[in-house]
C-alpha positions in Angstrom: 413.8 169.4 193.2 410.4 168.7 194.9 410.7 166.9 198.2 409.0 163.4 198.3 407.8 162.1 201.7 405.6 159.3 202.9 402.7 159.2 205.3 402.8 156.1 207.6 399.4 155.0 206.3 401.5 153.3 203.6 402.2 150.7 206.3 398.5 150.2 207.1 398.6 146.3 207.1 401.7 146.2 209.4 400.3 148.9 211.7 397.1 146.9 212.0 399.2 143.9 213.0 400.7 145.9 215.9 404.0 147.3 214.6 404.8 150.8 215.6 405.4 153.6 213.2 409.0 153.9 214.4 409.7 150.2 213.8 408.4 150.4 210.3 410.1 153.7 209.4 413.4 152.6 210.9 413.5 149.6 208.6 412.5 151.6 205.5 415.4 151.5 203.0 413.8 153.7 200.4 415.3 157.2 199.9 412.7 159.8 201.0 412.9 163.4 202.1 410.8 162.9 205.2 407.9 161.2 206.9 404.5 162.2 208.3 403.3 160.1 211.2 399.7 159.7 212.2 398.6 160.8 215.7 395.9 158.1 216.0 398.5 155.4 215.7 400.2 156.2 219.0 399.2 154.8 222.4 399.2 157.2 225.4 401.7 155.0 227.3 404.3 154.9 224.6 403.7 158.0 222.5 406.5 160.2 223.9 409.1 157.4 223.8 408.2 156.6 220.2 408.3 160.3 219.2 411.7 160.7 220.8 412.9 157.7 218.7 411.3 159.2 215.6 413.0 162.5 216.3 416.4 160.8 216.4 415.7 158.8 213.3 414.9 162.0 211.4 418.0 163.7 212.7 420.2 160.7 211.7 418.8 160.5 208.2 418.5 164.3 207.9 414.9 164.2 206.8 411.7 166.0 207.7 409.5 164.9 210.6 405.8 165.8 210.2 402.8 165.0 212.3 399.1 164.4 211.3 396.7 165.5 214.1 393.7 163.2 214.3 391.4 166.1 215.1 389.9 169.2 213.5 391.2 172.7 213.6 387.8 174.3 214.3 385.1 172.8 216.5 381.8 174.6 216.6 383.4 177.7 215.0 386.1 177.9 217.6 389.8 176.9 217.5 390.4 173.4 218.9 391.4 173.9 222.6 394.0 171.1 222.3 395.8 172.7 219.4 398.5 174.5 221.4 399.3 171.2 223.1 400.1 169.7 219.7 402.4 172.7 219.0 404.2 172.1 222.3 404.5 168.4 221.4 406.0 169.4 218.0 408.5 171.7 219.5 409.6 169.1 222.0 410.2 166.4 219.5 411.6 168.4 216.5 408.4 168.1 214.4 408.6 170.7 211.6 405.0 170.7 210.6 401.5 169.8 211.8 398.6 168.8 209.5 395.0 169.0 210.7 391.5 168.8 209.1 389.7 172.1 208.7 386.6 171.2 210.8 383.5 173.3 211.5 384.0 177.0 210.5 382.0 179.4 208.4 384.7 182.0 208.1 387.8 182.5 210.3 388.0 185.7 212.2 391.0 188.1 212.6 391.2 187.0 216.3 391.4 183.4 215.3 394.1 184.0 212.7 396.1 186.1 215.2 396.0 183.1 217.6 397.1 180.7 214.9 399.9 183.0 213.8 401.0 183.3 217.4 401.3 179.5 217.8 403.2 179.2 214.5 405.7 181.9 215.4 406.1 181.0 219.1 406.8 177.3 218.5 408.4 177.7 215.1 406.2 174.9 213.7 404.3 175.0 210.4 400.5 174.4 210.5 398.6 173.1 207.4 394.9 172.7 207.3 393.4 169.9 205.1 390.3 169.5 203.0 387.9 166.8 204.4 385.7 164.4 202.5 382.5 166.0 204.0 380.4 169.1 203.8 383.3 171.2 205.3 385.5 170.1 202.4 383.4 171.3 199.5 385.5 173.2 197.0 383.5 176.4 197.3 383.8 176.4 201.1 387.5 175.6 201.1 388.1 178.4 198.5 386.2 180.9 200.6 388.1 179.9 203.8 391.5 180.1 202.1 390.6 183.5 200.6 389.6 184.8 204.0 392.8 183.4 205.6 394.9 185.1 203.0 393.1 188.4 203.4 393.8 188.2 207.2 397.5 187.5 206.5 397.5 183.9 207.8 400.7 181.9 208.3 398.7 178.7 208.1 399.3 176.6 205.0 397.0 174.2 203.1 397.4 170.5 202.5 395.6 169.5 199.3 394.4 165.9 199.7 393.9 164.6 196.2 391.7 161.7 197.3 389.2 163.4 199.6 387.4 165.2 196.8 386.0 161.9 195.4 383.9 161.2 198.5 382.1 164.5 198.1 381.7 164.2 194.3 384.3 166.9 193.5 387.0 166.8 190.9 390.6 167.0 192.2 391.8 168.4 189.0 389.3 171.3 189.1 390.0 171.8 192.8 393.8 172.1 192.1 393.1 174.6 189.4 391.4 176.8 192.0 393.7 176.1 194.9 397.2 175.6 193.5 398.3 179.0 194.6 397.5 178.4 198.3 398.6 174.7 198.3 401.7 174.2 200.5 401.6 170.4 200.8 400.2 167.8 198.3 398.9 164.6 199.7 399.1 162.5 196.5 397.0 159.5 195.9 394.8 158.0 193.2 391.2 156.7 193.4 389.0 154.4 191.4 385.4 153.8 192.4 386.1 155.6 195.7 388.9 153.2 196.6 392.5 154.2 196.9 394.7 152.5 194.3 398.3 152.8 193.0 399.1 156.0 191.0 398.9 154.3 187.6 395.6 152.5 188.3 393.2 155.3 189.2 391.0 158.1 187.7 393.1 161.1 188.8 395.5 162.8 186.5 398.1 162.9 189.2 400.7 164.3 186.9 398.5 167.3 186.2 398.3 167.9 190.0 402.1 167.8 190.3 402.5 170.2 187.4 400.3 172.8 188.9 402.1 173.2 192.2 405.3 175.0 192.9 408.5 172.9 193.1 408.8 174.1 196.7 405.6 172.2 197.7 406.4 168.8 199.2 404.5 165.8 197.9 403.5 163.1 200.4 402.3 159.7 199.3 399.4 158.7 201.6 397.8 155.4 200.7 398.4 151.7 201.7 401.0 149.8 199.7 403.3 146.8 199.9 407.1 147.3 200.2 407.5 146.4 196.5 404.8 148.8 195.5 406.4 151.5 197.7 409.6 151.2 195.7 407.8 151.4 192.4 405.6 154.3 193.4 408.5 156.4 194.7 410.5 155.6 191.6 407.6 156.6 189.3 407.0 159.8 191.1 410.7 160.7 191.2 411.1 160.1 187.5 408.2 162.3 186.7 409.4 165.1 188.9 412.8 164.9 187.3 411.2 165.4 183.9 409.3 168.4 185.2 412.5 170.0 186.6 414.1 169.6 183.1 411.4 171.5 181.3 
């Protein structure tokens, strides 16, 4: 059965009011397979304390702990010099996977892939690059980068963000047709008029996206919602995934 996780952006209103990601996740009663926290929502003074609490929460609930890096993988064609520090952070606090936007790269080199593979193997933490809603996230470019990474035997995965395509006038359904074989995580959301909405209210055929990925690919809900909406969205997604597993 496909794993269902949430990104803490679902709590956007409460986060904006000053609640911590740990506080909100610790009070979440919905059954999920894991959570992805957002690096930009930590403060320098409390980050490590909160990460330790999140690690314990994940252990107690026996669910995945993932981390979204608020930076780019490549800056001016080079690997972000802070990347290894995030791997060290992940290893220290039991984070199983890092997600990071692709950034500025024409084509990765064998030397760069070797470095990335070294980090993944050394720290035993997964790394997933993500399509961005800018010129670096155009489908043709993402496809070319992923093809090069595959040819260079990368261990880096790919987070398919279903919403980001709309801001660059691309079709998420067409993108998934081209990228489903390299997708290792699906950030699921729906969009209407370039605004994020509930799954049933948008323009995306989200069920098609779910059908095209392998059942081993986790699905992460990543859009603001109320607690009541969270219950309904998780229930809707779970019901659909059950029907898929029965086909």
